N, C-alpha and C positions, 0 to 999 in steps of 0.2 A: 204274575209278572207283567208289568205294563211296558209296552213298546212304543216309543215315539218314532213315527215314520221317517225314513231316510229322506233327506233333502240333498239336492245336487246344486252346487255353486260353481260359477265359472272361475277362471284363473286357478292358481294353485291353492285351493281352499278345501277344507275338510267338510265332509257331511257327517253329522254325528247323530247316531240313534242311541237313545238312552234307555237302559233297562233298569227298573227299580225292583229289588228283590229283598228277601229276608236277610238280615245281617249286614246290609250295606248296599251301595249303589254299584251296579255293573255297567261300565261304559263300553260300548262297542263303537269303534271308529272305523267307518268304511268310506271309501273315496272313489271318485271318478275325476281324473285330472286330464285336461287338455295337454298335449305335448307343447312345451314352451317353444316359441319361435326364436331360435338362436342361429348365429352363424356357426355352422357345424365344422368340427374337426374332420379332415378328409380321410378318416379311418373308420373301420368297422369295430364294433365293441360287443362284448358279451358281459352279462351279469348273472352271477350265481345266486339264486334266491331259494335256499333250502326250505323244506316244509317248516322247520322249527323257527325260521325267520318270518316266513309268510303267515304263520299261524300263531305268532307270539302273543301270549296273554300274561300281563303282569298280575300277579295274585298278591293281595294285601294280607299280611299275616296278623295284623293288629285289628281287633274288633273296634277299638275306641276311635279309629280314624274315620269310620263311616263309609269307607270305600271298599268294595268287595273285589273288583277286578277291572282291568283296562285291557280290552282287546285291541292291540295296536298293530298286529301283523299286517292286515290288509293295507293300512294306511302307509306304513313305511315301505312296503313292497311296491305300492303304486307310485309313490313319489320318486323312488329310485329308478324304476323302469321308465317313467315318462320323462324325467329330467335327463337321464343318460340317453334316452331315445331322441331327445332334442339336441343333444350335444355332438352326436356322431352320425355318420351317414346311414349306418344300419345298426340295429341292436338285436342280439340273440339272447334269449333268456333260458336259463338252465336251472334244474332243481339240484344238481350236484355238478362238481367240476368235471368237465369231459376229459377223457384220456387224451384226445387229440384236439388241440385248440385251433379252430379255423377262423379266428378273428384276430385283428391286430392287437387289441388290448382287452384284458379281462378284469372285471371288478367283482370282488367277493366281500360283501358287507357283513359285519357282525355288530350286534347290539351289545355293548359292553356294560351299560348301566342305565337305569331308568329310576328317577326319583321325583317326588312331588312334595310340596309344602302347602298345607291348608291355611286359610286366613287366620284361624285361631292359633296356629303354631308360629306365625310370623308377626302377629299383632298389627297387621295391615289389612286392607280390604281386598287383597288379591290372592288368588291361588296361582302357584308357580309350578312349572314342570320343566325338568331337565332330562336330557338323554345324551349319551355318549356313544359314538359309533367308531369302529375301525374298519377301513376299507382297504383290503389288500388288492393292489393293482399289479398285474403281471403282463408280460409281452406274449407274443404268439409262440415263443419257445418255452413258456412257463417260467421264465426268469422274473424274479420280483423287481418291479419298478419302484414301488414304495408301499409302505404300510401306513396309510393316511388316517389321522385322527380327525373326526368331524363331530361337532357338537350341535345340539338343538335346544332352544329355550323358548318357552311360551308362558304367558300369564293372562289371567282374565280377572275382571273386577266383579266381585260378588254383588255389588250394589245394582248391577244391570242384568242379573241372571235370576231366573225364577226358581231354580232348584240346584242342588249340589251336582247332579248329573250334568246340567247344562253349563255350569261354571267350569267343571272339569273338562267337558268336551270342548269348550272354547279354548281353554289353555292348551290342550293337546293339538287342536287345530292350528293354533299359532306356532307351536313347536315343530310340527311336521312341515309347515310352510317355511319355517326358518331352516330346517334341514335342507330342503330343496334349494333355497337361496344360497346357503353356505357351500353346497356342492358346486353350483354354477359359478360362484365368485371365487371359491377357494381352490378349485382344481388347477386353474392356470398358474397359481402361485406356489404350488407344491414343488419343492426342489427336485424330487425324483421324477415327477411327471414332466417338468420343464426340461430336464436333462434328456428324457426319452424323446420328447418332441424335437429337441435340437438334433438328436441322432437321426431322426426321420426327415429332418429338413423342413418341418412345418412351422408356420407362424403361430404365435399365441393368440388363439381366438377360441371361443368368443371373448 
């Protein structure tokens, strides 16, 4: 199995190491993100990242698609931790929901769906990736604030990529970056979260 060395990029970018093996390509997506510089909400936050989320691997069941697996767990955990860390004054991370919540607001993400379409399947020169997440947000008493749906989308042009692994890795890189942007831009617009902020007397920022 050949391994492409991991590269680190600035901003909210993915680093993609591509493994090529028998029966298809296995893409391992690993990341190091700087915490975005945002005007913070004046509250502490927590995020529950269970092992099944942090270690999530998409397994392709069809041999004819040429893709073996996508190791997405580290990427989605990293983007959530760093984006939320940039939005709140402090961020605590947990592997499971604590019995006693000692933060103002708690986030519990779930990956609901992950799909991709190869260029040969869409009759265009791009590979597309979609992911759907649900993020349960609750207050310090454990009461649900909202169960927020967030999507991620990425695509890459095969004409500029040297291998199936690299085109797939680029599409996933864009999708995870899109997830981070959608969290930053979408959270202030969520009705449940806005209502909670109003109850706390906070202004909508960032």
